[in-house]
Biopython code that builds the backbone (N, CA, C, O; Angstrom):
import numpy as np
from Bio.PDB.StructureBuilder import StructureBuilder

atoms = [
    (1, "MET", "N", (20.062, 11.293, 54.202)),
    (1, "MET", "CA", (19.029, 11.838, 54.769)),
    (1, "MET", "C", (17.837, 10.920, 54.588)),
    (1, "MET", "O", (17.448, 10.487, 53.504)),
    (2, "VAL", "N", (17.352, 10.695, 55.665)),
    (2, "VAL", "CA", (16.210, 9.587, 55.523)),
    (2, "VAL", "C", (14.732, 10.475, 55.230)),
    (2, "VAL", "O", (14.713, 11.701, 55.120)),
    (3, "LYS", "N", (13.683, 9.712, 55.143)),
    (3, "LYS", "CA", (12.178, 10.151, 54.935)),
    (3, "LYS", "C", (11.805, 11.148, 55.954)),
    (3, "LYS", "O", (11.141, 12.115, 55.580)),
    (4, "SER", "N", (12.145, 11.042, 57.199)),
    (4, "SER", "CA", (11.456, 11.757, 58.271)),
    (4, "SER", "C", (12.384, 12.917, 58.322)),
    (4, "SER", "O", (11.795, 13.916, 58.733)),
    (5, "GLU", "N", (13.536, 13.108, 58.066)),
    (5, "GLU", "CA", (14.455, 14.042, 58.032)),
    (5, "GLU", "C", (14.019, 15.215, 56.878)),
    (5, "GLU", "O", (14.125, 16.418, 57.115)),
    (6, "LEU", "N", (13.569, 14.730, 55.737)),
    (6, "LEU", "CA", (12.898, 15.249, 54.570)),
    (6, "LEU", "C", (11.636, 16.043, 54.929)),
    (6, "LEU", "O", (11.399, 17.227, 54.694)),
    (7, "VAL", "N", (10.925, 15.183, 55.514)),
    (7, "VAL", "CA", (9.427, 15.676, 55.869)),
    (7, "VAL", "C", (9.855, 16.920, 56.696)),
    (7, "VAL", "O", (9.526, 18.025, 56.264)),
    (8, "GLN", "N", (10.493, 16.836, 57.736)),
    (8, "GLN", "CA", (10.706, 17.949, 58.377)),
    (8, "GLN", "C", (11.262, 19.223, 57.863)),
    (8, "GLN", "O", (11.043, 20.379, 58.225)),
    (9, "LYS", "N", (11.952, 18.797, 57.031)),
    (9, "LYS", "CA", (12.396, 20.079, 56.208)),
    (9, "LYS", "C", (11.813, 20.799, 55.464)),
    (9, "LYS", "O", (12.065, 21.985, 55.253)),
    (10, "LEU", "N", (10.610, 19.867, 54.792)),
    (10, "LEU", "CA", (9.492, 20.395, 53.813)),
    (10, "LEU", "C", (9.059, 21.237, 54.994)),
    (10, "LEU", "O", (9.263, 22.451, 54.959)),
    (11, "CYS", "N", (8.306, 20.512, 56.335)),
    (11, "CYS", "CA", (7.595, 21.397, 57.230)),
    (11, "CYS", "C", (8.164, 22.711, 58.006)),
    (11, "CYS", "O", (7.457, 23.523, 58.604)),
    (12, "ASN", "N", (9.379, 22.752, 57.896)),
    (12, "ASN", "CA", (10.331, 23.849, 57.983)),
    (12, "ASN", "C", (9.730, 24.764, 56.979)),
    (12, "ASN", "O", (8.981, 25.722, 57.171)),
    (13, "MET", "N", (10.268, 24.216, 55.718)),
    (13, "MET", "CA", (10.037, 25.156, 54.860)),
    (13, "MET", "C", (8.439, 26.100, 54.361)),
    (13, "MET", "O", (8.240, 27.242, 53.948)),
    (14, "HIS", "N", (7.687, 25.105, 54.618)),
    (14, "HIS", "CA", (6.192, 25.414, 54.651)),
    (14, "HIS", "C", (5.483, 25.172, 55.846)),
    (14, "HIS", "O", (4.911, 24.103, 56.057)),
    (15, "PRO", "N", (5.496, 26.233, 56.736)),
    (15, "PRO", "CA", (4.827, 25.839, 57.911)),
    (15, "PRO", "C", (3.344, 25.923, 57.995)),
    (15, "PRO", "O", (2.821, 25.525, 59.036)),
    (16, "ASN", "N", (2.441, 26.485, 56.837)),
    (16, "ASN", "CA", (1.415, 26.747, 56.782)),
    (16, "ASN", "C", (0.928, 25.499, 56.171)),
    (16, "ASN", "O", (-0.289, 25.585, 56.004)),
    (17, "ILE", "N", (1.377, 24.437, 55.796)),
    (17, "ILE", "CA", (0.932, 22.861, 55.506)),
    (17, "ILE", "C", (1.119, 21.786, 56.415)),
    (17, "ILE", "O", (2.273, 21.423, 56.643)),
    (18, "LEU", "N", (0.255, 21.276, 56.916)),
    (18, "LEU", "CA", (0.346, 20.298, 58.017)),
    (18, "LEU", "C", (1.242, 19.282, 57.567)),
    (18, "LEU", "O", (1.633, 18.975, 56.441)),
    (19, "ARG", "N", (1.573, 18.649, 59.161)),
    (19, "ARG", "CA", (3.016, 17.779, 58.625)),
    (19, "ARG", "C", (2.031, 16.179, 57.911)),
    (19, "ARG", "O", (2.631, 15.276, 57.328)),
    (20, "LYS", "N", (1.090, 16.172, 58.053)),
    (20, "LYS", "CA", (0.477, 14.758, 57.977)),
    (20, "LYS", "C", (0.224, 14.640, 56.431)),
    (20, "LYS", "O", (-0.026, 13.598, 55.826)),
    (21, "ASP", "N", (0.331, 15.862, 55.923)),
    (21, "ASP", "CA", (-0.197, 16.277, 54.442)),
    (21, "ASP", "C", (0.928, 16.313, 53.754)),
    (21, "ASP", "O", (0.778, 16.088, 52.553)),
    (22, "ILE", "N", (1.916, 16.503, 54.081)),
    (22, "ILE", "CA", (3.826, 16.663, 53.778)),
    (22, "ILE", "C", (3.510, 15.301, 53.794)),
    (22, "ILE", "O", (2.784, 15.003, 52.846)),
    (23, "GLU", "N", (3.831, 14.238, 54.631)),
    (23, "GLU", "CA", (3.975, 13.205, 54.535)),
    (23, "GLU", "C", (3.560, 12.360, 53.559)),
    (23, "GLU", "O", (4.291, 11.615, 52.906)),
    (24, "LYS", "N", (1.944, 12.523, 53.426)),
    (24, "LYS", "CA", (1.273, 11.986, 52.336)),
    (24, "LYS", "C", (1.737, 12.266, 51.089)),
    (24, "LYS", "O", (1.631, 11.346, 50.277)),
    (25, "ILE", "N", (2.264, 13.370, 50.683)),
    (25, "ILE", "CA", (2.575, 14.056, 49.424)),
    (25, "ILE", "C", (3.789, 13.076, 49.245)),
    (25, "ILE", "O", (3.830, 12.144, 48.441)),
    (26, "VAL", "N", (4.902, 13.494, 50.248)),
    (26, "VAL", "CA", (6.268, 12.532, 49.813)),
    (26, "VAL", "C", (5.954, 11.034, 49.629)),
    (26, "VAL", "O", (6.412, 10.533, 48.602)),
    (27, "ASP", "N", (5.249, 10.239, 50.454)),
    (27, "ASP", "CA", (4.612, 9.053, 50.205)),
    (27, "ASP", "C", (4.396, 8.808, 48.940)),
    (27, "ASP", "O", (4.976, 7.905, 48.336)),
    (28, "ILE", "N", (3.116, 9.974, 48.162)),
    (28, "ILE", "CA", (2.850, 9.378, 46.913)),
    (28, "ILE", "C", (4.035, 9.691, 46.009)),
    (28, "ILE", "O", (4.021, 9.025, 44.974)),
    (29, "ILE", "N", (4.976, 10.469, 46.126)),
    (29, "ILE", "CA", (5.929, 10.956, 45.207)),
    (29, "ILE", "C", (6.898, 9.717, 45.048)),
    (29, "ILE", "O", (7.336, 9.235, 44.003)),
    (30, "PHE", "N", (7.136, 9.299, 46.447)),
    (30, "PHE", "CA", (8.253, 7.738, 46.140)),
    (30, "PHE", "C", (7.183, 6.750, 45.788)),
    (30, "PHE", "O", (7.579, 5.954, 44.936)),
    (31, "PHE", "N", (5.831, 6.537, 46.217)),
    (31, "PHE", "CA", (5.134, 5.339, 45.427)),
    (31, "PHE", "C", (4.851, 5.487, 43.690)),
    (31, "PHE", "O", (4.792, 4.497, 42.962)),
    (32, "GLU", "N", (4.695, 6.881, 43.201)),
    (32, "GLU", "CA", (4.790, 6.927, 41.726)),
    (32, "GLU", "C", (6.344, 6.500, 41.194)),
    (32, "GLU", "O", (6.644, 5.771, 40.249)),
    (33, "ILE", "N", (7.192, 7.196, 42.113)),
    (33, "ILE", "CA", (8.640, 6.564, 41.550)),
    (33, "ILE", "C", (9.057, 5.067, 41.200)),
    (33, "ILE", "O", (9.764, 4.602, 40.305)),
    (34, "ILE", "N", (8.357, 4.500, 42.236)),
    (34, "ILE", "CA", (8.709, 2.856, 42.576)),
    (34, "ILE", "C", (7.917, 2.302, 41.615)),
    (34, "ILE", "O", (8.406, 1.301, 41.092)),
    (35, "GLU", "N", (6.615, 2.714, 41.137)),
    (35, "GLU", "CA", (5.516, 2.202, 40.329)),
    (35, "GLU", "C", (6.121, 2.500, 38.614)),
    (35, "GLU", "O", (5.844, 1.720, 37.702)),
    (36, "ALA", "N", (6.834, 3.552, 38.445)),
    (36, "ALA", "CA", (7.338, 4.027, 37.117)),
    (36, "ALA", "C", (8.474, 3.012, 37.137)),
    (36, "ALA", "O", (8.427, 2.417, 36.060)),
    (37, "LEU", "N", (9.316, 2.626, 37.768)),
    (37, "LEU", "CA", (10.371, 1.759, 37.823)),
    (37, "LEU", "C", (9.971, 0.139, 37.530)),
    (37, "LEU", "O", (10.630, -0.657, 36.863)),
    (38, "TYR", "N", (8.755, -0.094, 38.196)),
    (38, "TYR", "CA", (8.112, -1.373, 38.152)),
    (38, "TYR", "C", (7.986, -1.601, 36.709)),
    (38, "TYR", "O", (8.478, -2.604, 36.190)),
    (39, "ARG", "N", (7.267, -0.602, 35.955)),
    (39, "ARG", "CA", (7.189, -0.618, 34.280)),
    (39, "ARG", "C", (7.919, -0.468, 33.665)),
    (39, "ARG", "O", (7.595, -0.340, 32.484)),
    (40, "ASP", "N", (9.282, -0.387, 33.994)),
    (40, "ASP", "CA", (10.591, -0.211, 33.254)),
    (40, "ASP", "C", (10.837, 1.096, 32.655)),
    (40, "ASP", "O", (11.644, 1.402, 31.778)),
    (41, "GLU", "N", (9.967, 1.831, 33.311)),
    (41, "GLU", "CA", (10.097, 3.339, 32.725)),
    (41, "GLU", "C", (11.529, 4.502, 33.877)),
    (41, "GLU", "O", (11.923, 4.514, 35.043)),
    (42, "ALA", "N", (11.772, 5.179, 32.750)),
    (42, "ALA", "CA", (13.385, 5.848, 33.612)),
    (42, "ALA", "C", (12.224, 7.165, 34.323)),
    (42, "ALA", "O", (11.085, 7.468, 33.970)),
    (43, "VAL", "N", (12.994, 7.650, 35.295)),
    (43, "VAL", "CA", (12.122, 8.757, 36.084)),
    (43, "VAL", "C", (13.361, 9.560, 36.227)),
    (43, "VAL", "O", (14.349, 9.147, 36.835)),
    (44, "GLU", "N", (13.275, 10.792, 35.613)),
    (44, "GLU", "CA", (13.426, 12.069, 36.047)),
    (44, "GLU", "C", (13.080, 13.212, 36.563)),
    (44, "GLU", "O", (12.178, 13.849, 36.019)),
    (45, "ILE", "N", (13.679, 13.672, 37.635)),
    (45, "ILE", "CA", (13.298, 14.862, 38.529)),
    (45, "ILE", "C", (14.636, 15.758, 37.994)),
    (45, "ILE", "O", (15.804, 15.454, 38.235)),
    (46, "ARG", "N", (14.244, 16.789, 37.308)),
    (46, "ARG", "CA", (15.132, 17.795, 36.886)),
    (46, "ARG", "C", (15.894, 18.378, 37.976)),
    (46, "ARG", "O", (15.244, 18.938, 38.859)),
    (47, "GLY", "N", (17.340, 18.340, 38.082)),
    (47, "GLY", "CA", (17.854, 19.050, 39.153)),
    (47, "GLY", "C", (18.057, 18.314, 40.342)),
    (47, "GLY", "O", (18.565, 18.856, 41.323)),
    (48, "PHE", "N", (17.643, 16.909, 40.347)),
    (48, "PHE", "CA", (17.917, 15.963, 41.373)),
    (48, "PHE", "C", (18.673, 14.784, 40.883)),
    (48, "PHE", "O", (19.794, 14.477, 41.288)),
    (49, "GLY", "N", (17.827, 13.993, 39.775)),
    (49, "GLY", "CA", (18.521, 12.786, 39.361)),
    (49, "GLY", "C", (17.871, 12.120, 38.705)),
    (49, "GLY", "O", (16.672, 12.391, 38.758)),
    (50, "ARG", "N", (18.187, 11.223, 37.995)),
    (50, "ARG", "CA", (17.603, 10.220, 37.153)),
    (50, "ARG", "C", (17.276, 8.444, 37.472)),
    (50, "ARG", "O", (18.322, 7.795, 37.469)),
    (51, "PHE", "N", (16.565, 7.977, 37.621)),
    (51, "PHE", "CA", (16.484, 6.700, 37.912)),
    (51, "PHE", "C", (15.892, 5.605, 36.926)),
    (51, "PHE", "O", (14.833, 5.646, 36.299)),
    (52, "LYS", "N", (16.897, 4.581, 36.960)),
    (52, "LYS", "CA", (16.318, 3.637, 36.067)),
    (52, "LYS", "C", (16.904, 2.345, 36.144)),
    (52, "LYS", "O", (18.127, 2.212, 36.084)),
    (53, "ILE", "N", (15.960, 1.171, 36.300)),
    (53, "ILE", "CA", (16.845, -0.274, 36.262)),
    (53, "ILE", "C", (17.501, -0.770, 35.069)),
    (53, "ILE", "O", (16.969, -0.887, 33.965)),
    (54, "VAL", "N", (18.860, -1.090, 35.418)),
    (54, "VAL", "CA", (19.844, -1.889, 34.666)),
    (54, "VAL", "C", (19.999, -3.155, 34.894)),
    (54, "VAL", "O", (20.467, -3.427, 35.999)),
    (55, "MET", "N", (19.719, -4.142, 34.098)),
    (55, "MET", "CA", (19.956, -5.267, 34.032)),
    (55, "MET", "C", (21.682, -5.675, 33.918)),
    (55, "MET", "O", (22.391, -5.098, 33.093)),
    (56, "ARG", "N", (22.236, -6.737, 34.853)),
    (56, "ARG", "CA", (23.708, -6.435, 34.842)),
    (56, "ARG", "C", (24.150, -7.840, 34.648)),
    (56, "ARG", "O", (23.518, -8.501, 35.472)),
    (57, "LYS", "N", (25.032, -8.720, 33.867)),
    (57, "LYS", "CA", (25.207, -10.032, 34.343)),
    (57, "LYS", "C", (25.707, -10.220, 35.451)),
    (57, "LYS", "O", (26.457, -9.412, 35.998)),
    (58, "ALA", "N", (25.320, -11.430, 35.978)),
    (58, "ALA", "CA", (26.026, -12.226, 37.026)),
    (58, "ALA", "C", (27.417, -12.385, 37.437)),
    (58, "ALA", "O", (28.041, -12.898, 36.508)),
    (59, "ARG", "N", (28.083, -12.179, 38.347)),
    (59, "ARG", "CA", (29.409, -12.310, 38.465)),
    (59, "ARG", "C", (29.657, -12.875, 39.845)),
    (59, "ARG", "O", (28.818, -12.972, 40.740)),
    (60, "ILE", "N", (30.860, -13.217, 39.888)),
    (60, "ILE", "CA", (31.491, -13.866, 41.253)),
    (60, "ILE", "C", (32.175, -12.780, 42.076)),
    (60, "ILE", "O", (33.066, -12.070, 41.609)),
    (61, "GLY", "N", (31.733, -12.688, 43.281)),
    (61, "GLY", "CA", (32.238, -11.563, 44.397)),
    (61, "GLY", "C", (33.095, -12.141, 45.192)),
    (61, "GLY", "O", (33.029, -13.315, 45.556)),
    (62, "ARG", "N", (34.021, -11.267, 45.528)),
    (62, "ARG", "CA", (35.239, -12.010, 46.561)),
    (62, "ARG", "C", (34.929, -11.596, 48.005)),
    (62, "ARG", "O", (34.568, -10.437, 48.208)),
    (63, "ASN", "N", (35.034, -12.369, 48.911)),
    (63, "ASN", "CA", (34.963, -11.780, 50.219)),
    (63, "ASN", "C", (36.669, -10.878, 50.372)),
    (63, "ASN", "O", (37.720, -11.449, 50.083)),
    (64, "PRO", "N", (36.605, -9.496, 50.846)),
    (64, "PRO", "CA", (37.558, -8.935, 51.165)),
    (64, "PRO", "C", (38.643, -9.380, 52.085)),
    (64, "PRO", "O", (39.819, -9.042, 51.946)),
    (65, "LYS", "N", (38.126, -10.274, 53.180)),
    (65, "LYS", "CA", (38.941, -10.685, 54.379)),
    (65, "LYS", "C", (39.542, -12.197, 53.989)),
    (65, "LYS", "O", (40.675, -12.588, 54.268)),
    (66, "ASN", "N", (38.677, -12.833, 53.388)),
    (66, "ASN", "CA", (39.567, -14.034, 52.990)),
    (66, "ASN", "C", (39.906, -14.303, 51.357)),
    (66, "ASN", "O", (40.848, -15.084, 51.218)),
    (67, "SER", "N", (39.561, -14.010, 50.610)),
    (67, "SER", "CA", (39.123, -13.426, 49.350)),
    (67, "SER", "C", (38.464, -15.155, 48.992)),
    (67, "SER", "O", (38.916, -15.756, 48.017)),
    (68, "GLU", "N", (37.781, -15.571, 49.563)),
    (68, "GLU", "CA", (36.841, -16.665, 49.156)),
    (68, "GLU", "C", (35.602, -16.182, 48.331)),
    (68, "GLU", "O", (34.892, -15.270, 48.755)),
    (69, "ALA", "N", (35.347, -16.845, 47.085)),
    (69, "ALA", "CA", (34.390, -16.464, 46.371)),
    (69, "ALA", "C", (32.927, -16.781, 46.857)),
    (69, "ALA", "O", (32.499, -17.830, 47.339)),
    (70, "VAL", "N", (32.290, -15.626, 46.609)),
    (70, "VAL", "CA", (30.749, -15.510, 46.944)),
    (70, "VAL", "C", (29.699, -15.707, 46.202)),
    (70, "VAL", "O", (28.572, -15.558, 46.675)),
]
sb = StructureBuilder()
sb.init_structure("model")
sb.init_model(0)
sb.init_chain("A")
sb.init_seg("    ")
for serial, (resi, resn, name, xyz) in enumerate(atoms, 1):
    if name == "N":
        sb.init_residue(resn, " ", resi, " ")
    sb.init_atom(name, np.array(xyz, "f"), 0.0, 1.0, " ", f" {name:<3s}", serial, name[0])
structure = sb.get_structure()
């Protein structure tokens, strides 16, 4: 699902709210999630998911076509 599909679904669920207002609400929600992640905070939306940034060690990848190191 892309953002426009989410906005459309919300518009269908709440026909009395203008589409541009729903778009602003969705933009604000995503912006706040991104800002919290920049501050190294975990974001939890009950019933939807938990988002957090995890630092992992660097590793060598392999190209599956020719097994070359990437």
